[in-house]
C-alpha positions in Angstrom: -21.5 -0.8 3.8 -19.0 2.1 5.5 -15.9 3.1 3.7 -13.8 0.4 6.6 -16.5 -2.4 5.1 -15.9 -1.7 1.3 -12.2 -1.6 1.8 -12.1 -4.9 3.5 -14.0 -6.3 0.6 -11.8 -4.1 -2.1 -8.4 -3.6 -3.4 -6.3 -0.8 -3.3 -7.0 -0.3 -6.6 -10.2 -0.4 -6.3 -10.6 1.8 -3.6 -8.2 4.4 -5.8 -10.2 4.0 -8.4 -13.5 4.3 -5.9 -12.2 8.0 -4.7 -12.0 6.4 -1.5 -8.2 6.5 -0.4 -5.0 8.0 -2.5 -2.1 5.7 -1.9 1.3 6.0 -2.1 3.9 3.9 -3.6 7.7 3.5 -4.3 8.4 4.4 -7.9 8.4 1.2 -9.2 4.4 1.0 -8.4 3.7 2.6 -11.4 4.4 0.1 -13.7 1.7 -2.2 -14.4 -0.8 0.3 -13.4 -4.7 0.4 -14.1 -5.3 2.0 -17.1 -7.8 4.4 -15.5 -5.9 5.3 -12.4 -2.8 7.8 -13.3 0.2 7.7 -10.7 1.9 11.4 -10.3 6.0 12.0 -8.4 6.5 13.2 -5.5 9.6 14.6 -5.5 11.4 17.3 -3.1 9.3 16.3 0.4 11.2 15.0 3.4 11.1 10.8 3.8 8.3 9.8 6.3 7.3 7.1 8.9 7.1 3.4 6.8 4.2 1.5 9.0 2.9 -2.0 8.2 -0.4 -3.3 9.5 -2.0 -6.6 9.3 -4.1 -8.9 11.0 -3.5 -10.4 14.5 -3.8 -13.7 13.5 -2.5 -14.1 9.8 0.2 -16.1 9.8 1.0 -16.3 6.2 4.4 -17.0 5.5 4.6 -15.2 2.7 3.8 -12.2 5.2 6.5 -13.0 7.7 8.6 -13.2 4.8 7.9 -9.8 3.4 8.0 -8.2 7.5 11.6 -9.0 7.5 12.2 -8.3 4.4 10.7 -4.8 5.2 12.5 -4.1 8.3 15.9 -5.1 7.0 15.3 -2.3 4.2 13.5 0.6 6.2 15.4 0.6 9.3 17.2 3.1 9.4 
């Protein structure tokens, strides 16, 4: 099984725990983190571009609401 196939079948925390990806998230992301994972604050770096990637045919109303709110808050 390739990494991309595993990614489709696994959650982000499982992929991090398995050493397959590194995740970046907001400071609030640290609460409720799995006990076998650690978070390290990254300070003093320039802001980065944020990209939301979804399945083209995903019509989930929660995803649509998230996309709209993310765009409202992240658009510079």
